[in-house]
C-alpha positions as CSV (number, residue, x, y, z in Angstrom):
1,X,-10.9,-11.0,13.0
2,X,-12.7,-8.5,15.2
3,X,-10.8,-5.4,14.4
4,X,-12.2,-6.7,10.8
5,X,-15.2,-6.7,11.5
6,X,-15.2,-3.4,12.7
7,X,-13.8,-1.2,9.8
8,X,-16.7,-3.2,7.7
9,X,-18.7,-2.3,10.5
10,X,-17.6,1.5,10.5
11,X,-18.0,1.6,6.8
12,X,-21.2,0.5,6.5
13,X,-21.9,2.6,10.0
14,X,-21.0,5.8,7.5
15,X,-21.3,5.2,3.5
16,X,-24.8,2.3,4.7
17,X,-26.0,1.2,1.1
18,X,-24.1,3.6,-1.0
19,X,-21.0,0.8,-0.2
20,X,-20.9,-1.4,-3.2
21,X,-18.0,-3.0,-1.6
22,X,-15.7,-4.0,0.9
23,X,-12.3,-5.8,-0.2
24,X,-9.2,-7.2,1.4
25,X,-5.9,-5.9,-0.8
26,X,-1.6,-5.5,0.8
27,X,-0.4,-8.1,3.2
28,X,-4.2,-10.1,3.9
29,X,-4.3,-12.2,0.3
30,X,-0.2,-11.8,-0.5
31,X,1.0,-14.2,1.0
32,X,-0.7,-12.9,5.0
33,X,-0.2,-10.6,7.7
34,X,3.3,-10.5,9.3
35,X,3.6,-8.5,12.7
36,X,3.9,-4.9,11.1
37,X,1.6,-5.1,8.4
38,X,-1.2,-2.8,8.2
39,X,-4.7,-4.4,7.7
40,X,-5.2,-3.0,3.5
41,X,-8.8,-2.2,3.1
42,X,-10.0,-0.8,0.3
43,X,-13.9,0.9,-0.1
44,X,-15.8,1.0,-3.5
45,X,-19.1,4.1,-3.0
46,X,-21.2,4.9,-5.2
47,X,-20.9,8.7,-4.1
48,X,-18.6,11.6,-2.7
49,X,-18.5,11.9,1.1
50,X,-19.3,14.7,2.2
51,X,-17.6,16.8,5.6
52,X,-19.5,15.8,8.0
53,X,-19.4,11.7,6.7
54,X,-15.6,12.0,6.7
55,X,-14.6,13.5,9.7
56,X,-17.3,10.0,11.8
57,X,-15.3,7.8,9.9
58,X,-11.8,9.2,10.6
59,X,-12.1,9.6,13.9
60,X,-14.2,5.6,14.3
61,X,-10.5,4.8,12.6
62,X,-8.2,6.9,14.6
63,X,-9.9,4.3,17.4
64,X,-9.6,0.8,16.4
65,X,-6.2,1.4,14.6
66,X,-2.7,1.0,15.4
67,X,-0.1,0.7,18.0
68,X,-1.6,3.2,20.6
69,X,-4.3,1.5,20.5
70,X,-2.9,-2.3,20.7
71,X,-3.7,-3.6,17.8
72,X,-3.3,-3.7,13.8
73,X,-2.6,-0.6,12.3
74,X,-4.9,0.0,8.5
75,X,-5.0,1.7,5.5
76,X,-8.0,2.4,4.3
77,X,-9.4,4.1,0.8
78,X,-12.4,5.2,-0.5
79,X,-12.6,5.2,-3.8
80,X,-16.0,6.0,-5.8
81,X,-17.2,3.4,-8.0
82,X,-17.2,6.0,-10.9
83,X,-14.3,7.5,-10.8
84,X,-12.6,4.2,-11.9
85,X,-14.5,2.5,-14.2
86,X,-14.3,2.6,-16.5
87,X,-10.1,2.7,-15.8
88,X,-8.8,6.0,-16.6
89,X,-5.2,7.3,-14.9
90,X,-4.3,8.8,-13.1
91,X,-7.6,7.7,-10.9
92,X,-9.3,9.9,-7.8
93,X,-9.6,8.4,-4.5
94,X,-11.6,10.6,-2.4
95,X,-10.3,9.3,1.3
96,X,-7.2,8.2,3.1
97,X,-6.6,6.7,6.3
98,X,-3.1,5.3,7.2
99,X,-1.6,5.5,10.4
100,X,1.7,7.3,9.3
101,X,-0.7,10.4,8.9
102,X,-2.0,9.7,11.9
103,X,-0.4,13.6,13.3
104,X,-1.8,15.4,10.9
105,X,-5.3,13.6,11.2
106,X,-5.1,14.9,14.9
107,X,-3.6,18.9,14.1
108,X,-7.1,18.4,12.4
109,X,-6.1,17.6,9.2
110,X,-9.6,15.3,7.4
111,X,-9.0,13.3,4.3
112,X,-10.5,15.2,1.1
113,X,-10.6,13.7,-2.4
114,X,-7.7,13.6,-4.3
115,X,-5.3,11.8,-7.2
116,X,-4.1,8.8,-6.1
117,X,-1.5,7.1,-8.5
118,X,-1.2,3.8,-6.3
119,X,-4.8,3.5,-6.8
120,X,-3.6,1.5,-9.5
121,X,-1.2,-0.6,-7.5
122,X,-4.1,-1.2,-5.0
123,X,-7.1,-1.9,-7.5
124,X,-4.6,-5.0,-9.3
125,X,-4.0,-6.5,-5.4
126,X,-7.8,-6.3,-5.1
127,X,-9.3,-7.7,-8.3
128,X,-5.8,-10.7,-7.8
129,X,-6.5,-11.2,-3.8
130,X,-10.6,-11.2,-4.7
131,X,-11.3,-11.1,-1.0
132,X,-13.8,-9.7,-0.7
133,X,-15.8,-8.0,2.7
134,X,-18.7,-7.5,1.7
135,X,-20.2,-7.1,-1.6
136,X,-19.4,-8.8,-4.8
137,X,-16.2,-10.0,-6.4
138,X,-14.3,-7.5,-7.0
139,X,-14.1,-8.4,-10.4
140,X,-17.5,-7.3,-11.3
141,X,-17.2,-4.0,-9.7
142,X,-13.7,-2.9,-10.3
143,X,-11.9,-2.3,-14.1
144,X,-8.3,-4.3,-14.7
145,X,-5.6,-2.0,-14.5
146,X,-3.8,-1.7,-17.8
147,X,0.2,-2.4,-17.0
148,X,1.4,0.7,-19.0
149,X,0.0,2.8,-16.2
150,X,0.7,-0.3,-13.4
151,X,4.1,0.9,-14.1
152,X,3.1,4.3,-13.9
153,X,2.2,4.0,-10.6
154,X,5.1,1.5,-9.2
155,X,7.6,4.3,-9.6
156,X,4.7,7.0,-9.0
157,X,6.4,7.1,-5.2
158,X,9.8,7.4,-6.0
159,X,10.4,10.4,-4.7
160,X,8.8,9.9,-1.5
161,X,10.1,6.8,-0.7
162,X,13.8,8.9,-0.8
163,X,12.5,11.2,1.2
164,X,11.4,8.7,3.8
165,X,14.8,6.2,4.1
166,X,16.4,7.3,6.8
167,X,13.5,7.2,9.0
168,X,11.3,4.3,7.3
169,X,14.5,1.8,6.0
170,X,12.9,-1.3,6.0
171,X,9.6,-0.2,4.1
172,X,11.2,1.1,1.9
173,X,14.1,-1.3,1.1
174,X,11.1,-3.5,0.7
175,X,9.5,-1.1,-1.3
176,X,11.8,-0.9,-4.0
177,X,12.3,-4.5,-4.4
178,X,8.8,-4.5,-4.8
179,X,9.1,-1.5,-8.0
180,X,11.8,-3.6,-9.1
181,X,10.2,-7.4,-9.6
182,X,6.5,-5.9,-10.3
183,X,8.7,-3.8,-13.5
184,X,10.4,-7.2,-14.6
185,X,7.6,-9.4,-13.9
186,X,4.1,-7.8,-14.2
187,X,2.7,-9.1,-10.9
188,X,2.6,-7.7,-7.4
189,X,4.1,-9.6,-4.1
190,X,4.5,-9.5,-0.9
191,X,7.2,-7.2,0.3
192,X,9.2,-10.5,1.4
193,X,8.4,-12.7,-1.8
194,X,10.0,-9.4,-3.5
195,X,12.9,-9.3,-1.5
196,X,13.6,-13.2,-2.6
197,X,13.8,-12.3,-6.2
198,X,15.5,-9.3,-6.0
199,X,18.6,-11.1,-3.8
200,X,18.4,-13.3,-6.1
201,X,20.2,-10.8,-9.1
202,X,21.8,-8.3,-6.9
203,X,25.7,-8.6,-6.5
204,X,26.5,-10.0,-3.1
205,X,27.6,-6.5,-1.5
206,X,24.1,-5.4,-2.1
207,X,22.2,-8.3,-0.9
208,X,23.0,-7.8,3.0
209,X,20.5,-4.5,3.9
210,X,17.9,-5.6,2.0
211,X,18.5,-9.7,3.7
212,X,18.4,-7.3,7.2
213,X,14.9,-6.0,5.9
214,X,13.4,-8.9,4.7
215,X,13.7,-10.3,8.4
216,X,12.4,-7.1,10.2
217,X,9.7,-7.4,8.0
218,X,8.9,-10.9,8.5
219,X,9.7,-11.5,12.8
220,X,9.6,-7.9,13.9
221,X,6.9,-5.3,14.5
222,X,7.9,-1.2,13.8
223,X,9.1,0.2,16.9
224,X,11.6,-3.0,17.0
225,X,13.6,-1.9,13.8
226,X,17.1,-1.5,14.7
227,X,20.5,-0.9,12.2
228,X,24.1,-1.4,12.8
229,X,26.4,1.5,11.6
230,X,28.3,-1.2,9.0
231,X,24.6,-1.9,7.4
232,X,23.4,1.9,7.9
233,X,26.0,3.0,5.5
234,X,25.6,-0.2,2.5
235,X,21.5,1.5,2.5
236,X,22.7,3.7,-0.2
237,X,24.6,2.2,-1.7
238,X,22.4,-0.9,-2.4
239,X,19.8,1.8,-3.3
240,X,21.1,3.2,-6.2
241,X,22.0,0.5,-7.2
242,X,18.2,-0.7,-7.2
243,X,17.0,2.3,-8.7
244,X,19.3,1.4,-11.7
245,X,17.7,-1.5,-12.5
246,X,14.4,0.5,-12.4
247,X,15.5,2.9,-14.6
248,X,17.0,0.4,-16.8
249,X,13.9,-1.7,-17.2
250,X,11.5,1.8,-17.3
251,X,13.1,2.0,-20.5
252,X,11.5,-1.0,-22.2
253,X,8.3,-0.4,-20.3
254,X,5.1,-0.1,-22.4
255,X,3.8,3.4,-23.0
256,X,0.8,4.8,-23.3
């Protein structure tokens, strides 16, 4: 895939020999890319980037990511190996690019090091997917994440997801389905597989909105998302039910 090669070349041009490895995760390794899927890449580096390197990497990603460039959105995370090996929670990420932050980047923001609980999920997917683009296999450079920390990372984003519920309904509902699935099974599934798992456990009145989200995910781009008034009215009751199930599992989850 030409876009992936461009990402690899961009990262290599910025970090050079300090790239330990570059790895696919997300939809690419969990059942395959869907019409609205990001290309998810984790970069493991030997050191933090300086400000000019951050700006160079950001500028390159703005050019090779997203629908305005008529190409898939890219989510690229850079982590310094010593920040996650040995593993500790919460992990620190060195750089995060995602299309949902494009407006901030274009207004002058530059990604900086910060705590990134999501790295627990990204690293788990990276290890399970085992898809190096450069460097050794991920198990040679990353530690496995304990189940307790996978649980903590899964639920850390719930407040932000609730804030996004109206504007990004499909993704939020599918992410809640994935959280429930991960807490119950210990696995990170693709969004459609997680939806299937949850649909089998939902009361009939709470299934339609998740069925609709799953179908949108499998067949439509972000710009094609549509919801009837009748379905919109069912979204919050569905979410409340799912959050109740998540809370029930959290009460039994292992603690660190």
